[in-house]
N, C-alpha and C positions, 0 to 999 in steps of 0.2 A: 393484638389482631387488627383492631378498628384501623390505628395509623398505619400496619403496614400494607393492607390491602388499599389503604386512603391514599398511601405514597405510589403505590403501583398505578391507580388509579388517575392520578395525577398527569398532566403534560410538562414535562421535563423543560429548564430554560435550554437553549440552546449550548451547547459543547459544556454544561452545569457540571456534567460528571465524567472522568475518564477511567476508562479499565484496559485500555488495549494490553497491557503486559499480563492479562490474566487470561490469557489464551493460549500462553507460551510457558506460564509458570505454573499450570495444574499441569501435574503428568499426564491424566487422560486426554485433557485437552491438547496441549503439546503433540500425542501422537497421533490423535485425529487431524491438526493443520498439518501434519507432516504427507499422511497420508494422502488430503485433498490434496497438496502442493504437487504431488506425484504422480496424481491420477490421470487417467487419460480418457476420463469419462466425464470429466465436468472442469469449467473453469473458474470455479467457486471461489480457490486461493491461489493457483498458477494456471497460465494460458497452456494448453495443451504441445506437444513437443513442435507440433509443425507450424504452430505460428510461433511460438519462441522464435523458432530457425530463421521463418520471414522478418522478424522485429528486427533480430540479430545483424541478419542482412539487408536491411532497409538501412539500420546505422550505420553499418560497415560503407554502405553506399555514399550516406552524405557526409560520413567524418571518417576518412579513412583509420582503420583502428589498428593496424600493423604497427608496431612502435609506441605507439602511443602510453602512457603513466592512466591508468582507468578505475574510478572507485561506483562501486555499486552498493549504495544504500539500499538496506533491508533487503539485501542478497537471500535470504531466505536458504534454501538446500543451495543454493549454487547453480538452479539449471541455465542463469546466464552467465555469470562469472566464468564459467567450463566453454560456453561457448566463444565469449569473448578472449579467451586465451588463446582458445584453436585458431583464431583470426589474428592474433598477433600482437593483443597487447600486454601490456604489463599489468595484472589485476589484482587491485584490494577488493576486498566483500566484506562488509561490514552488516553485522544485522545482532539485535539483543537476545536470541534466543539460542543458548547453548545447543539445544538438542538443534536444530537446525543445523546448526555451523560444523556439526560432529559429523552428520552426514554429508555435510559440504566439504568436508578435510576427507572424507574417506573415498571420496569420489570426484576429486580432483585432479589426480597424481601427483599433488603437492606442487603443481607450478600457480597456486595461486593463491596470496597471502591473504588469511583471515583474521576479525577482529570482530572480539565482541562487545558491544559498545549501543548505546542509547543514544541515537546518530542527532537527537534534541537535547538532550542535557549535556551529553559529555563529551569531551575534549575530541576532535579528530585531524586524522591527519594531514599535512598541505602538498603542495606541490605537483595537483595533478592536471593533464592536459583535457579527460573527460570526466563528469560526473554524472550518473545516471541514477535515476531514481523511477522504477518500472512499478508496473501493474497498479498505478493511480494511489500510490501511499500518501502524496499529499494531500489527497482528499478526506481521511479521515483525520488530520489534524485540525486541530482550535488554529481560530485564525493569528492567535500569538503564537502557538507552535509553528505555523506554516512562515512567518515571520522569521522567526527564530532561524529554520532549518535552511531557508530560502541566503538568508545573510550568510551563516554559517558554508554553506557552499560554494558560495562569490570568495571568500577568504581562502578556500582549501584550491581555488584553482588558480595554477599560472596564466601570467599573461598572453592571451590569446584563446584561454581554453572553454571550454563550451560544457552546457549542461543539457541532458534527456532525460524529458518526464512526458508521461501523458498523465491526464487528470479525465473526469466522468463528465461528459456531457449534458444538454438537456433534456434530450433523447432517452439518456435512462431513467432522469427525474418523471419524466411524462409516463413514462409506461408502470411508474410504481404506485401503490394505495392503499392508504392506509387499514391497517389490520389486526386483530386480536385472536389469539390461538391460545389455549390453553387443552394441553395432551399428554397422555402419558407417555414417556421418555419422547417428549420434541425430537423432532430430528432422529428418531431412529436408535438412539441411543448415542447421539456426539457428544453431549454434554459431561455423561457422567458412565462410569461402567457399570450401576449399579440402577437400583429404582429410582427412580425421581418423576417429577412432574415438571413439564416445564410450561411457562408462559410467556409467549411473545406479543410485545404491545410494537407498531410500525407507526412512525409518526411523519408529517411530512410537515415543513415550514416555509410557506412557498414565498416569505417576500424574502429569506436568505437562501431560497435555490438550494433547500439540506433537507435530509432524510435522516431518520434515527431508526434503529432497529434496535430495541430494548429488549432483552433475555430475563426472565426470572425463572431460576433453576431452585427447587425446592426437594432437596433429600430429606431420607428420613432425621439425620443428626446435623445438615446443615443448609444453610439458603443464604446464595448468593446471585449476585447480577454482573451482565454483559450489556455494558451501552457500545453499539457501533453506529456512530455517526459518519456521516457521508457527505462531502461537499460537491456540489453540481457548477458546473462552470458556462458560461456564455464565451465566446472569443475575446470579449469586451471585458471580462470579468477578470478571466487569468492574465491577461496583457496587463492590465491595470495594475493585478496584485505581482508580476514580476518586475514591473518599471518600477515601484515602491520600493521592490529590493534590491534594485540596481542593476536589473537584467533588461535584453532587449529580445523580443522572440526572432529569429532568421529563419524558421519553420514554422510552421502548422497545419498537421496534416490532420486525416480524420482518424488516427489511430498512429500505433511506430511500425504499422507494414508500410506506411505510406500512404494510405487509402486517401483519396481525396475528402476534405472538407465539407461536408453540406450542412444546410439551416438543421438545427436540430439533432447535432451529431451526438452519435452515442457515446463517443469518445473522441480527445483530442491529441495528437501525437505532438510534443514541442520539443525544438531546438532552439536554444538562447545562448546569448554571450553577455558578459558583463559590457554594461556601459556608463 
């Protein structure tokens, strides 16, 4: 018991543990995550439809989508892929969640090609005019994983191709604080269908501009943990990281709706090309 409590009390080293896939491999969590993706009452997993429509419209205004061969990495339940297709793109959606992909396939009318794959680990298709990585997906990866993924994205593009992504800015980090919570059925039953006690410890790593939400879920017959790492960027940081992976930024906005970038912006929307 001491070792367990001691481990919970210790501050983990940055990106020392990774549990991202557990959110989609436990059946109850997969169902909860899909519900959050589709909810119009929260932006915790996907943005609301009205914002998604504005994002797609802005991207179409910057890069005419009609006729483009487009890959949406981390496509989830297909909220963006369907709209990209409606704007005339030839769309491939990639995600490691079978649960989300089944929903996406059932709602795409068969016009979107969906592939189940882990975009950090698995081999990915090539020959795209445009690759999208939306809803700050890059921010949950370790530096090594980010480098691997960005270099993969570069190899997936046709000559003259572009990538579109968004990342968290310093404004979001400035609004966070370290907290410790212990609650019966933490987050109202999100983590398990039956009885459980949830422990949340949130950490800030100021030098790395990094945050961690660590969840310890204690069920009557099982104890498990989730580590949600989240990298935040200044404009200079994301420019350097992209340049080191062979990209040059051609458009930098306050988000992917095209909002103007301000100091300590919550988000940054980015279009980049290989250099």
